[in-house]
Biopython code that builds the backbone (N, CA, C, O; Angstrom):
import numpy as np
from Bio.PDB.StructureBuilder import StructureBuilder

atoms = [
    (1, "MET", "N", (0.555, -0.654, 0.086)),
    (1, "MET", "CA", (0.272, 0.296, -0.084)),
    (1, "MET", "C", (0.787, 1.405, 0.104)),
    (1, "MET", "O", (1.111, 1.691, 1.256)),
    (2, "LEU", "N", (0.971, 2.177, -0.770)),
    (2, "LEU", "CA", (1.777, 3.402, -1.285)),
    (2, "LEU", "C", (0.736, 4.492, -0.019)),
    (2, "LEU", "O", (-0.482, 4.562, 0.149)),
    (3, "ARG", "N", (1.577, 5.010, 0.481)),
    (3, "ARG", "CA", (0.772, 6.005, 1.645)),
    (3, "ARG", "C", (1.485, 7.720, 1.035)),
    (3, "ARG", "O", (2.622, 7.905, 0.600)),
    (4, "LYS", "N", (0.495, 8.645, 1.183)),
    (4, "LYS", "CA", (1.259, 9.943, 0.913)),
    (4, "LYS", "C", (1.274, 10.514, 2.102)),
    (4, "LYS", "O", (0.362, 10.549, 2.928)),
    (5, "PRO", "N", (2.361, 10.970, 2.167)),
    (5, "PRO", "CA", (2.871, 11.629, 3.075)),
    (5, "PRO", "C", (1.769, 12.844, 3.654)),
    (5, "PRO", "O", (0.881, 13.395, 3.003)),
    (6, "LYS", "N", (2.105, 13.039, 4.957)),
    (6, "LYS", "CA", (1.060, 13.680, 5.807)),
    (6, "LYS", "C", (1.775, 15.234, 5.823)),
    (6, "LYS", "O", (3.000, 15.318, 5.913)),
    (7, "ALA", "N", (1.257, 15.976, 5.766)),
    (7, "ALA", "CA", (1.375, 17.646, 6.077)),
    (7, "ALA", "C", (1.767, 17.435, 7.160)),
    (7, "ALA", "O", (1.384, 16.399, 7.704)),
    (8, "SER", "N", (2.949, 18.610, 8.083)),
    (8, "SER", "CA", (3.178, 18.663, 9.164)),
    (8, "SER", "C", (2.129, 19.457, 9.501)),
    (8, "SER", "O", (1.352, 20.006, 8.720)),
    (9, "VAL", "N", (2.130, 19.516, 11.077)),
    (9, "VAL", "CA", (1.062, 21.178, 11.416)),
    (9, "VAL", "C", (2.009, 22.158, 11.772)),
    (9, "VAL", "O", (1.758, 23.361, 11.705)),
    (10, "ASN", "N", (3.054, 21.710, 12.136)),
    (10, "ASN", "CA", (4.465, 22.649, 11.988)),
    (10, "ASN", "C", (5.310, 23.268, 10.688)),
    (10, "ASN", "O", (6.125, 24.174, 10.861)),
    (11, "ARG", "N", (5.035, 22.681, 9.324)),
    (11, "ARG", "CA", (5.797, 23.298, 8.779)),
    (11, "ARG", "C", (5.291, 23.113, 7.612)),
    (11, "ARG", "O", (4.557, 22.142, 7.430)),
    (12, "PRO", "N", (5.638, 24.183, 6.380)),
    (12, "PRO", "CA", (4.871, 24.265, 5.216)),
    (12, "PRO", "C", (4.654, 22.810, 4.189)),
    (12, "PRO", "O", (5.150, 21.764, 4.608)),
    (13, "PRO", "N", (4.186, 22.802, 3.355)),
    (13, "PRO", "CA", (4.390, 21.577, 2.499)),
    (13, "PRO", "C", (5.300, 21.578, 1.900)),
    (13, "PRO", "O", (5.604, 22.559, 1.221)),
    (14, "THR", "N", (6.171, 20.281, 1.961)),
    (14, "THR", "CA", (7.561, 20.053, 1.005)),
    (14, "THR", "C", (7.484, 20.046, -0.271)),
    (14, "THR", "O", (6.468, 19.434, -0.601)),
    (15, "PRO", "N", (8.243, 20.549, -1.434)),
    (15, "PRO", "CA", (7.900, 20.621, -2.717)),
    (15, "PRO", "C", (7.418, 19.266, -3.173)),
    (15, "PRO", "O", (6.658, 19.311, -4.141)),
    (16, "ASP", "N", (7.708, 17.994, -2.658)),
    (16, "ASP", "CA", (7.009, 17.264, -3.577)),
    (16, "ASP", "C", (5.983, 16.954, -3.213)),
    (16, "ASP", "O", (5.563, 16.021, -3.897)),
    (17, "MET", "N", (5.425, 17.204, -2.585)),
    (17, "MET", "CA", (3.678, 17.316, -1.927)),
    (17, "MET", "C", (3.231, 18.236, -2.667)),
    (17, "MET", "O", (2.002, 18.266, -2.718)),
    (18, "LEU", "N", (3.944, 19.249, -3.455)),
    (18, "LEU", "CA", (3.409, 20.069, -4.181)),
    (18, "LEU", "C", (3.261, 20.122, -5.795)),
    (18, "LEU", "O", (2.586, 20.791, -6.578)),
    (19, "GLU", "N", (4.445, 18.847, -5.935)),
    (19, "GLU", "CA", (4.089, 18.330, -7.408)),
    (19, "GLU", "C", (2.667, 18.070, -7.700)),
    (19, "GLU", "O", (2.013, 18.781, -8.462)),
    (20, "ASN", "N", (2.290, 17.240, -7.202)),
    (20, "ASN", "CA", (1.033, 16.992, -7.650)),
    (20, "ASN", "C", (-0.442, 17.756, -7.744)),
    (20, "ASN", "O", (-1.471, 17.451, -8.347)),
    (21, "THR", "N", (-0.185, 18.606, -7.097)),
    (21, "THR", "CA", (-0.881, 19.990, -7.213)),
    (21, "THR", "C", (-1.202, 20.588, -8.289)),
    (21, "THR", "O", (-0.220, 20.910, -8.958)),
    (22, "PRO", "N", (-2.359, 20.910, -8.794)),
    (22, "PRO", "CA", (-2.657, 21.723, -9.788)),
    (22, "PRO", "C", (-2.030, 23.549, -9.570)),
    (22, "PRO", "O", (-2.069, 23.986, -8.420)),
    (23, "GLU", "N", (-1.540, 24.408, -10.605)),
    (23, "GLU", "CA", (-0.856, 25.607, -10.022)),
    (23, "GLU", "C", (-1.847, 26.538, -9.749)),
    (23, "GLU", "O", (-2.575, 26.866, -10.685)),
    (24, "ARG", "N", (-2.012, 27.005, -8.709)),
    (24, "ARG", "CA", (-3.055, 28.168, -7.983)),
    (24, "ARG", "C", (-2.069, 29.145, -7.585)),
    (24, "ARG", "O", (-0.848, 29.083, -7.438)),
    (25, "GLU", "N", (-3.044, 30.193, -7.432)),
    (25, "GLU", "CA", (-2.216, 31.214, -6.618)),
    (25, "GLU", "C", (-2.190, 30.988, -5.388)),
    (25, "GLU", "O", (-3.088, 30.244, -4.997)),
    (26, "PRO", "N", (-1.457, 31.374, -4.602)),
    (26, "PRO", "CA", (-1.096, 31.461, -3.274)),
    (26, "PRO", "C", (-1.998, 32.281, -2.106)),
    (26, "PRO", "O", (-1.959, 33.510, -2.168)),
    (27, "THR", "N", (-2.764, 31.689, -1.103)),
    (27, "THR", "CA", (-3.472, 32.444, -0.107)),
    (27, "THR", "C", (-2.840, 33.468, 0.430)),
    (27, "THR", "O", (-1.770, 33.051, 0.876)),
    (28, "LEU", "N", (-2.942, 34.406, 0.581)),
    (28, "LEU", "CA", (-2.562, 35.633, 1.681)),
    (28, "LEU", "C", (-2.019, 34.921, 2.684)),
    (28, "LEU", "O", (-0.831, 35.206, 2.842)),
    (29, "GLN", "N", (-2.686, 33.602, 3.876)),
    (29, "GLN", "CA", (-1.970, 33.116, 4.666)),
    (29, "GLN", "C", (-0.613, 32.678, 4.012)),
    (29, "GLN", "O", (0.527, 33.068, 4.266)),
    (30, "GLU", "N", (-1.020, 31.834, 3.173)),
    (30, "GLU", "CA", (0.487, 31.106, 2.634)),
    (30, "GLU", "C", (1.720, 32.168, 2.545)),
    (30, "GLU", "O", (2.759, 32.077, 3.199)),
    (31, "LEU", "N", (1.341, 33.385, 1.431)),
    (31, "LEU", "CA", (2.217, 34.364, 1.486)),
    (31, "LEU", "C", (2.761, 34.520, 2.604)),
    (31, "LEU", "O", (3.887, 34.048, 2.761)),
    (32, "ILE", "N", (2.077, 35.260, 3.741)),
    (32, "ILE", "CA", (2.521, 35.430, 5.155)),
    (32, "ILE", "C", (3.200, 34.565, 5.533)),
    (32, "ILE", "O", (4.292, 35.014, 5.880)),
    (33, "ASN", "N", (3.106, 33.366, 5.668)),
    (33, "ASN", "CA", (3.870, 32.433, 6.473)),
    (33, "ASN", "C", (4.959, 32.032, 5.352)),
    (33, "ASN", "O", (5.730, 31.300, 5.974)),
    (34, "ILE", "N", (5.303, 32.102, 4.376)),
    (34, "ILE", "CA", (6.407, 32.092, 3.076)),
    (34, "ILE", "C", (7.309, 33.194, 3.600)),
    (34, "ILE", "O", (8.468, 32.992, 3.963)),
    (35, "LYS", "N", (6.698, 34.381, 3.616)),
    (35, "LYS", "CA", (7.344, 35.307, 4.391)),
    (35, "LYS", "C", (8.222, 35.760, 5.870)),
    (35, "LYS", "O", (9.223, 36.401, 6.187)),
    (36, "LEU", "N", (6.981, 34.861, 6.592)),
    (36, "LEU", "CA", (7.424, 34.337, 7.946)),
    (36, "LEU", "C", (9.149, 33.803, 7.876)),
    (36, "LEU", "O", (10.141, 34.197, 8.490)),
    (37, "ILE", "N", (8.994, 32.948, 7.037)),
    (37, "ILE", "CA", (9.731, 31.707, 7.019)),
    (37, "ILE", "C", (11.160, 32.058, 6.447)),
    (37, "ILE", "O", (12.268, 31.702, 6.849)),
    (38, "GLU", "N", (10.826, 32.808, 5.462)),
    (38, "GLU", "CA", (12.123, 33.754, 4.682)),
    (38, "GLU", "C", (12.996, 34.576, 5.387)),
    (38, "GLU", "O", (14.224, 34.545, 5.313)),
    (39, "THR", "N", (12.307, 35.320, 6.082)),
    (39, "THR", "CA", (12.730, 36.351, 7.142)),
    (39, "THR", "C", (13.871, 35.992, 8.353)),
    (39, "THR", "O", (14.941, 36.476, 8.720)),
    (40, "GLY", "N", (13.188, 35.097, 8.668)),
    (40, "GLY", "CA", (13.835, 34.249, 9.987)),
    (40, "GLY", "C", (12.885, 34.607, 11.287)),
    (40, "GLY", "O", (13.141, 34.176, 12.412)),
    (41, "GLU", "N", (11.527, 35.621, 10.928)),
    (41, "GLU", "CA", (10.374, 36.140, 11.702)),
    (41, "GLU", "C", (10.014, 34.919, 12.370)),
    (41, "GLU", "O", (10.364, 34.616, 13.510)),
    (42, "LYS", "N", (9.036, 33.987, 11.322)),
    (42, "LYS", "CA", (8.772, 32.619, 12.057)),
    (42, "LYS", "C", (9.669, 32.130, 13.467)),
    (42, "LYS", "O", (9.074, 32.070, 14.542)),
    (43, "GLU", "N", (10.956, 31.831, 13.388)),
    (43, "GLU", "CA", (11.569, 31.517, 14.414)),
    (43, "GLU", "C", (11.144, 32.241, 15.400)),
    (43, "GLU", "O", (10.263, 32.077, 16.243)),
    (44, "ARG", "N", (12.074, 33.268, 15.127)),
    (44, "ARG", "CA", (11.707, 34.474, 16.093)),
    (44, "ARG", "C", (10.307, 34.473, 17.148)),
    (44, "ARG", "O", (10.307, 34.457, 18.379)),
    (45, "LEU", "N", (9.321, 34.491, 16.353)),
    (45, "LEU", "CA", (8.196, 33.999, 16.881)),
    (45, "LEU", "C", (7.911, 32.852, 17.737)),
    (45, "LEU", "O", (7.668, 33.093, 18.919)),
    (46, "MET", "N", (7.904, 31.889, 17.414)),
    (46, "MET", "CA", (8.240, 30.891, 18.064)),
    (46, "MET", "C", (9.343, 30.439, 19.504)),
    (46, "MET", "O", (9.122, 29.763, 20.509)),
    (47, "GLU", "N", (10.273, 30.995, 19.135)),
    (47, "GLU", "CA", (11.210, 30.880, 20.432)),
    (47, "GLU", "C", (10.943, 32.215, 21.359)),
    (47, "GLU", "O", (11.689, 32.290, 22.335)),
    (48, "LEU", "N", (9.878, 33.400, 21.180)),
    (48, "LEU", "CA", (9.567, 34.205, 22.106)),
    (48, "LEU", "C", (8.535, 33.735, 22.530)),
    (48, "LEU", "O", (8.353, 34.099, 23.692)),
    (49, "LEU", "N", (7.571, 32.941, 22.063)),
    (49, "LEU", "CA", (6.620, 32.261, 22.358)),
    (49, "LEU", "C", (6.913, 31.040, 23.555)),
    (49, "LEU", "O", (6.332, 31.037, 24.640)),
    (50, "ARG", "N", (7.615, 30.328, 23.264)),
    (50, "ARG", "CA", (8.492, 29.307, 24.107)),
    (50, "ARG", "C", (8.873, 30.260, 25.487)),
    (50, "ARG", "O", (8.225, 30.178, 26.531)),
    (51, "GLU", "N", (9.763, 30.956, 25.343)),
    (51, "GLU", "CA", (9.829, 32.033, 26.433)),
    (51, "GLU", "C", (8.572, 32.632, 27.438)),
    (51, "GLU", "O", (8.471, 32.274, 28.612)),
    (52, "ARG", "N", (7.823, 33.406, 26.919)),
    (52, "ARG", "CA", (6.388, 33.572, 27.282)),
    (52, "ARG", "C", (5.920, 32.389, 28.029)),
    (52, "ARG", "O", (5.797, 32.522, 29.247)),
    (53, "LEU", "N", (5.567, 30.957, 27.347)),
    (53, "LEU", "CA", (4.597, 30.283, 27.809)),
    (53, "LEU", "C", (5.679, 29.470, 29.516)),
    (53, "LEU", "O", (5.270, 29.094, 30.615)),
    (54, "VAL", "N", (6.766, 29.510, 29.044)),
    (54, "VAL", "CA", (7.768, 28.930, 30.305)),
    (54, "VAL", "C", (7.917, 30.041, 31.455)),
    (54, "VAL", "O", (8.067, 29.583, 32.588)),
    (55, "ASP", "N", (7.899, 31.365, 31.328)),
    (55, "ASP", "CA", (7.488, 32.252, 31.797)),
    (55, "ASP", "C", (6.173, 32.139, 33.091)),
    (55, "ASP", "O", (6.251, 32.027, 34.314)),
    (56, "CYS", "N", (5.197, 32.216, 32.306)),
    (56, "CYS", "CA", (3.934, 32.208, 32.778)),
    (56, "CYS", "C", (3.406, 31.033, 33.506)),
    (56, "CYS", "O", (2.400, 31.014, 34.215)),
    (57, "GLY", "N", (4.385, 29.844, 33.186)),
    (57, "GLY", "CA", (3.858, 28.267, 33.721)),
    (57, "GLY", "C", (3.164, 27.818, 33.228)),
    (57, "GLY", "O", (2.431, 27.097, 33.905)),
    (58, "TRP", "N", (2.988, 27.874, 32.272)),
    (58, "TRP", "CA", (1.928, 27.333, 30.977)),
    (58, "TRP", "C", (2.773, 26.124, 31.120)),
    (58, "TRP", "O", (2.206, 25.234, 31.753)),
    (59, "LYS", "N", (4.109, 25.808, 30.663)),
    (59, "LYS", "CA", (4.793, 24.696, 30.257)),
    (59, "LYS", "C", (4.443, 23.379, 30.890)),
    (59, "LYS", "O", (4.068, 22.269, 30.514)),
    (60, "ASP", "N", (4.894, 24.340, 32.661)),
    (60, "ASP", "CA", (4.392, 23.400, 33.662)),
    (60, "ASP", "C", (3.056, 22.787, 34.088)),
    (60, "ASP", "O", (2.804, 21.794, 34.771)),
    (61, "GLU", "N", (2.383, 23.565, 33.556)),
    (61, "GLU", "CA", (0.687, 23.363, 33.683)),
    (61, "GLU", "C", (0.392, 21.941, 32.776)),
    (61, "GLU", "O", (-0.198, 20.977, 33.263)),
    (62, "MET", "N", (0.886, 21.976, 31.429)),
    (62, "MET", "CA", (1.032, 21.231, 30.637)),
    (62, "MET", "C", (1.441, 19.967, 30.991)),
    (62, "MET", "O", (0.707, 18.980, 31.039)),
    (63, "LYS", "N", (3.006, 20.011, 31.322)),
    (63, "LYS", "CA", (3.624, 18.820, 31.526)),
    (63, "LYS", "C", (2.817, 18.350, 32.850)),
    (63, "LYS", "O", (2.457, 17.260, 32.406)),
    (64, "SER", "N", (2.395, 18.381, 33.868)),
    (64, "SER", "CA", (1.602, 18.063, 34.859)),
    (64, "SER", "C", (0.190, 17.742, 34.671)),
    (64, "SER", "O", (-0.275, 17.003, 35.539)),
    (65, "LEU", "N", (-0.615, 18.126, 33.732)),
    (65, "LEU", "CA", (-2.069, 17.852, 32.876)),
    (65, "LEU", "C", (-1.743, 16.241, 32.501)),
    (65, "LEU", "O", (-2.429, 15.226, 32.624)),
    (66, "CYS", "N", (-0.175, 16.508, 31.910)),
    (66, "CYS", "CA", (0.128, 14.919, 31.105)),
    (66, "CYS", "C", (0.256, 13.964, 31.523)),
    (66, "CYS", "O", (0.021, 12.868, 31.016)),
    (67, "ARG", "N", (1.013, 14.453, 33.441)),
    (67, "ARG", "CA", (1.742, 13.031, 33.842)),
    (67, "ARG", "C", (0.406, 12.714, 34.280)),
    (67, "ARG", "O", (0.234, 11.540, 33.952)),
    (68, "ALA", "N", (-0.571, 13.124, 34.818)),
    (68, "ALA", "CA", (-1.742, 13.398, 35.491)),
    (68, "ALA", "C", (-2.697, 11.989, 35.084)),
    (68, "ALA", "O", (-2.975, 10.987, 35.743)),
    (69, "PHE", "N", (-3.179, 12.573, 33.176)),
    (69, "PHE", "CA", (-3.646, 11.729, 32.613)),
    (69, "PHE", "C", (-3.087, 10.392, 32.311)),
    (69, "PHE", "O", (-3.755, 9.436, 31.919)),
    (70, "VAL", "N", (-1.465, 10.397, 32.580)),
    (70, "VAL", "CA", (-1.125, 9.135, 32.109)),
    (70, "VAL", "C", (-0.845, 8.139, 33.710)),
    (70, "VAL", "O", (-0.501, 6.964, 33.836)),
    (71, "LYS", "N", (-1.041, 8.784, 34.351)),
    (71, "LYS", "CA", (-1.248, 8.522, 35.725)),
    (71, "LYS", "C", (-2.658, 7.725, 36.182)),
    (71, "LYS", "O", (-2.738, 6.715, 36.881)),
    (72, "LYS", "N", (-3.516, 8.337, 35.695)),
    (72, "LYS", "CA", (-4.728, 8.269, 36.036)),
    (72, "LYS", "C", (-5.286, 6.958, 34.586)),
    (72, "LYS", "O", (-6.185, 6.189, 34.925)),
    (73, "LYS", "N", (-4.801, 6.825, 33.316)),
    (73, "LYS", "CA", (-5.151, 5.714, 32.524)),
    (73, "LYS", "C", (-4.519, 4.243, 32.480)),
    (73, "LYS", "O", (-5.042, 3.181, 32.143)),
    (74, "GLY", "N", (-2.597, 4.665, 33.150)),
    (74, "GLY", "CA", (-1.557, 4.130, 33.215)),
    (74, "GLY", "C", (-0.727, 3.782, 32.050)),
    (74, "GLY", "O", (-1.055, 3.433, 30.916)),
    (75, "ARG", "N", (0.570, 3.979, 32.661)),
    (75, "ARG", "CA", (1.525, 3.915, 31.608)),
    (75, "ARG", "C", (1.572, 3.562, 30.197)),
    (75, "ARG", "O", (1.907, 4.183, 29.188)),
    (76, "ASN", "N", (1.110, 2.304, 30.432)),
    (76, "ASN", "CA", (0.996, 1.393, 29.353)),
    (76, "ASN", "C", (-0.299, 1.509, 28.545)),
    (76, "ASN", "O", (-0.606, 0.822, 27.571)),
    (77, "ASN", "N", (-1.092, 2.614, 29.181)),
    (77, "ASN", "CA", (-2.551, 2.355, 27.997)),
    (77, "ASN", "C", (-2.701, 3.849, 27.471)),
    (77, "ASN", "O", (-3.703, 4.563, 27.438)),
    (78, "VAL", "N", (-1.536, 4.071, 27.115)),
    (78, "VAL", "CA", (-1.707, 5.880, 26.883)),
    (78, "VAL", "C", (-1.045, 5.634, 25.638)),
    (78, "VAL", "O", (-0.231, 4.715, 25.723)),
    (79, "THR", "N", (-1.162, 6.310, 24.197)),
    (79, "THR", "CA", (-0.370, 6.620, 23.238)),
    (79, "THR", "C", (-0.490, 8.041, 22.999)),
    (79, "THR", "O", (-1.493, 8.708, 23.254)),
    (80, "VAL", "N", (0.981, 8.625, 22.309)),
    (80, "VAL", "CA", (1.026, 9.710, 22.237)),
    (80, "VAL", "C", (0.444, 10.553, 21.589)),
    (80, "VAL", "O", (0.623, 11.771, 21.604)),
    (81, "ASP", "N", (-0.678, 9.618, 20.661)),
    (81, "ASP", "CA", (-1.655, 10.765, 19.849)),
    (81, "ASP", "C", (-2.699, 10.966, 21.102)),
    (81, "ASP", "O", (-3.016, 12.100, 21.459)),
    (82, "GLU", "N", (-3.076, 10.098, 21.576)),
    (82, "GLU", "CA", (-4.070, 10.046, 22.338)),
    (82, "GLU", "C", (-4.247, 11.091, 23.556)),
    (82, "GLU", "O", (-5.289, 11.610, 23.958)),
    (83, "LEU", "N", (-2.685, 11.276, 24.111)),
    (83, "LEU", "CA", (-2.668, 12.145, 24.797)),
    (83, "LEU", "C", (-2.308, 13.722, 24.054)),
    (83, "LEU", "O", (-2.434, 14.789, 24.655)),
    (84, "ILE", "N", (-1.861, 13.588, 22.687)),
    (84, "ILE", "CA", (-1.964, 14.794, 22.185)),
    (84, "ILE", "C", (-3.444, 15.403, 22.172)),
    (84, "ILE", "O", (-3.713, 16.590, 22.360)),
    (85, "HIS", "N", (-4.573, 14.123, 21.855)),
    (85, "HIS", "CA", (-5.839, 15.137, 21.397)),
    (85, "HIS", "C", (-6.432, 15.233, 22.533)),
    (85, "HIS", "O", (-7.412, 15.975, 22.456)),
    (86, "VAL", "N", (-6.204, 14.667, 23.866)),
    (86, "VAL", "CA", (-6.560, 15.285, 25.004)),
    (86, "VAL", "C", (-6.183, 16.988, 25.579)),
    (86, "VAL", "O", (-6.781, 17.929, 26.100)),
    (87, "ILE", "N", (-4.861, 16.660, 25.117)),
    (87, "ILE", "CA", (-4.163, 18.115, 25.871)),
    (87, "ILE", "C", (-4.121, 18.843, 25.189)),
    (87, "ILE", "O", (-3.592, 19.853, 25.653)),
    (88, "THR", "N", (-4.376, 18.918, 24.344)),
    (88, "THR", "CA", (-4.326, 20.101, 22.606)),
    (88, "THR", "C", (-4.975, 21.210, 23.226)),
    (88, "THR", "O", (-4.556, 22.321, 23.550)),
    (89, "PRO", "N", (-6.611, 20.407, 23.362)),
    (89, "PRO", "CA", (-7.820, 21.670, 23.336)),
    (89, "PRO", "C", (-7.285, 22.528, 24.599)),
    (89, "PRO", "O", (-6.993, 23.723, 24.578)),
    (90, "LYS", "N", (-7.206, 21.395, 26.019)),
    (90, "LYS", "CA", (-6.693, 22.470, 27.358)),
    (90, "LYS", "C", (-5.476, 23.147, 27.236)),
    (90, "LYS", "O", (-5.368, 24.015, 28.102)),
    (91, "GLY", "N", (-4.481, 23.068, 26.448)),
    (91, "GLY", "CA", (-3.305, 23.853, 26.213)),
    (91, "GLY", "C", (-3.525, 25.163, 25.272)),
    (91, "GLY", "O", (-2.902, 26.200, 25.501)),
    (92, "ARG", "N", (-4.165, 25.085, 24.530)),
    (92, "ARG", "CA", (-4.820, 25.879, 23.287)),
    (92, "ARG", "C", (-5.691, 26.663, 24.353)),
    (92, "ARG", "O", (-5.143, 27.736, 24.605)),
    (93, "ALA", "N", (-6.591, 26.527, 24.896)),
    (93, "ALA", "CA", (-7.597, 27.456, 26.042)),
    (93, "ALA", "C", (-7.070, 28.097, 27.182)),
    (93, "ALA", "O", (-7.624, 28.953, 27.873)),
    (94, "SER", "N", (-5.605, 27.453, 27.355)),
    (94, "SER", "CA", (-5.201, 28.012, 28.568)),
    (94, "SER", "C", (-3.737, 29.128, 28.170)),
    (94, "SER", "O", (-2.975, 29.612, 29.007)),
    (95, "VAL", "N", (-3.694, 29.254, 27.163)),
    (95, "VAL", "CA", (-2.568, 29.940, 26.842)),
    (95, "VAL", "C", (-2.820, 31.840, 27.473)),
    (95, "VAL", "O", (-3.967, 32.248, 27.291)),
    (96, "PRO", "N", (-2.250, 32.429, 27.858)),
    (96, "PRO", "CA", (-2.410, 33.550, 28.477)),
    (96, "PRO", "C", (-2.569, 34.325, 27.392)),
    (96, "PRO", "O", (-1.769, 34.468, 26.467)),
    (97, "GLY", "N", (-4.182, 35.082, 27.603)),
    (97, "GLY", "CA", (-4.227, 36.577, 26.667)),
    (97, "GLY", "C", (-2.956, 37.201, 26.244)),
    (97, "GLY", "O", (-2.389, 37.154, 25.153)),
    (98, "SER", "N", (-2.527, 37.987, 27.701)),
    (98, "SER", "CA", (-1.213, 38.607, 27.518)),
    (98, "SER", "C", (-0.653, 37.883, 26.467)),
    (98, "SER", "O", (-0.565, 38.587, 25.461)),
    (99, "VAL", "N", (-0.194, 36.614, 26.293)),
    (99, "VAL", "CA", (0.609, 36.117, 25.241)),
    (99, "VAL", "C", (0.463, 36.169, 23.974)),
    (99, "VAL", "O", (1.302, 36.537, 23.152)),
    (100, "LYS", "N", (-0.901, 35.702, 23.734)),
    (100, "LYS", "CA", (-1.816, 36.010, 22.345)),
    (100, "LYS", "C", (-1.769, 37.077, 21.978)),
    (100, "LYS", "O", (-1.756, 37.222, 20.756)),
    (101, "ALA", "N", (-1.702, 38.755, 23.168)),
    (101, "ALA", "CA", (-1.809, 39.506, 22.397)),
    (101, "ALA", "C", (-0.600, 40.097, 22.174)),
    (101, "ALA", "O", (-0.673, 40.995, 21.335)),
    (102, "GLU", "N", (0.764, 39.864, 22.744)),
    (102, "GLU", "CA", (1.942, 40.050, 22.487)),
    (102, "GLU", "C", (2.153, 39.389, 20.948)),
    (102, "GLU", "O", (2.586, 40.105, 20.044)),
    (103, "LEU", "N", (1.887, 38.270, 20.764)),
    (103, "LEU", "CA", (2.588, 37.870, 19.677)),
    (103, "LEU", "C", (1.560, 38.697, 18.506)),
    (103, "LEU", "O", (2.129, 39.621, 17.926)),
    (104, "LEU", "N", (0.650, 38.537, 18.263)),
    (104, "LEU", "CA", (-0.565, 39.052, 17.720)),
    (104, "LEU", "C", (-0.012, 40.530, 17.477)),
    (104, "LEU", "O", (-0.326, 40.994, 16.381)),
    (105, "GLN", "N", (0.676, 41.268, 18.219)),
    (105, "GLN", "CA", (1.399, 42.880, 18.381)),
    (105, "GLN", "C", (2.364, 42.577, 17.328)),
    (105, "GLN", "O", (2.316, 43.073, 16.202)),
    (106, "ARG", "N", (3.236, 41.750, 17.731)),
    (106, "ARG", "CA", (4.712, 41.347, 16.655)),
    (106, "ARG", "C", (4.291, 40.922, 15.473)),
    (106, "ARG", "O", (4.955, 41.160, 14.464)),
    (107, "ILE", "N", (3.050, 40.185, 15.422)),
    (107, "ILE", "CA", (2.986, 39.839, 13.805)),
    (107, "ILE", "C", (2.426, 41.282, 12.923)),
    (107, "ILE", "O", (2.823, 41.844, 11.903)),
    (108, "GLN", "N", (1.400, 41.515, 13.812)),
    (108, "GLN", "CA", (1.102, 42.805, 12.746)),
    (108, "GLN", "C", (2.078, 43.814, 12.507)),
    (108, "GLN", "O", (1.995, 44.502, 11.490)),
    (109, "SER", "N", (3.204, 44.016, 13.523)),
    (109, "SER", "CA", (4.421, 44.988, 13.002)),
    (109, "SER", "C", (5.018, 44.547, 12.299)),
    (109, "SER", "O", (5.706, 45.283, 11.592)),
    (110, "PHE", "N", (5.077, 42.886, 12.096)),
    (110, "PHE", "CA", (6.197, 42.390, 10.890)),
    (110, "PHE", "C", (5.225, 42.888, 9.741)),
    (110, "PHE", "O", (5.818, 43.657, 8.983)),
    (111, "LEU", "N", (3.806, 42.653, 9.370)),
    (111, "LEU", "CA", (3.646, 42.833, 8.387)),
    (111, "LEU", "C", (2.946, 44.358, 7.669)),
    (111, "LEU", "O", (2.424, 44.448, 6.558)),
    (112, "VAL", "N", (3.138, 45.494, 8.718)),
    (112, "VAL", "CA", (3.430, 46.677, 8.298)),
    (112, "VAL", "C", (4.518, 46.759, 8.007)),
    (112, "VAL", "O", (4.777, 47.486, 7.048)),
    (113, "SER", "N", (5.769, 45.959, 8.794)),
    (113, "SER", "CA", (7.036, 46.315, 7.792)),
    (113, "SER", "C", (7.110, 46.008, 6.977)),
    (113, "SER", "O", (7.483, 46.831, 6.141)),
    (114, "ALA", "N", (6.808, 44.481, 6.470)),
    (114, "ALA", "CA", (6.952, 43.588, 5.174)),
    (114, "ALA", "C", (6.383, 44.079, 4.323)),
    (114, "ALA", "O", (6.749, 43.812, 3.178)),
    (115, "ALA", "N", (5.368, 44.906, 4.510)),
    (115, "ALA", "CA", (4.127, 45.793, 3.426)),
    (115, "ALA", "C", (3.293, 44.691, 2.599)),
    (115, "ALA", "O", (3.048, 44.578, 1.398)),
    (116, "LEU", "N", (2.995, 44.011, 3.605)),
    (116, "LEU", "CA", (2.147, 43.055, 2.998)),
    (116, "LEU", "C", (0.552, 43.003, 3.536)),
    (116, "LEU", "O", (-0.238, 42.194, 3.049)),
]
sb = StructureBuilder()
sb.init_structure("model")
sb.init_model(0)
sb.init_chain("A")
sb.init_seg("    ")
for serial, (resi, resn, name, xyz) in enumerate(atoms, 1):
    if name == "N":
        sb.init_residue(resn, " ", resi, " ")
    sb.init_atom(name, np.array(xyz, "f"), 0.0, 1.0, " ", f" {name:<3s}", serial, name[0])
structure = sb.get_structure()
């Protein structure tokens, strides 16, 4: 059975995945993502996000939720996919508004300076 490679959540599609796609104009979101990657701003934003989430205790909170879930289900009865499925919504919902606002401000500033 020939399996089609999956697109990563964190990375844009690889060129070989795009070869079979008919030509089309990139969306605004895709153009912004390309510009963020080309300039290195995406990596800087990711690093800022990591720092802010550690500083506010979010990372420790997620680690604690994961440990509690694994303890409840039993270490041998939990898959990584199941853990991600359960924890991701809680993690997204618990990112502090101040962190979201700071990242949004940085993205908006980048878009203005990049004239997009």
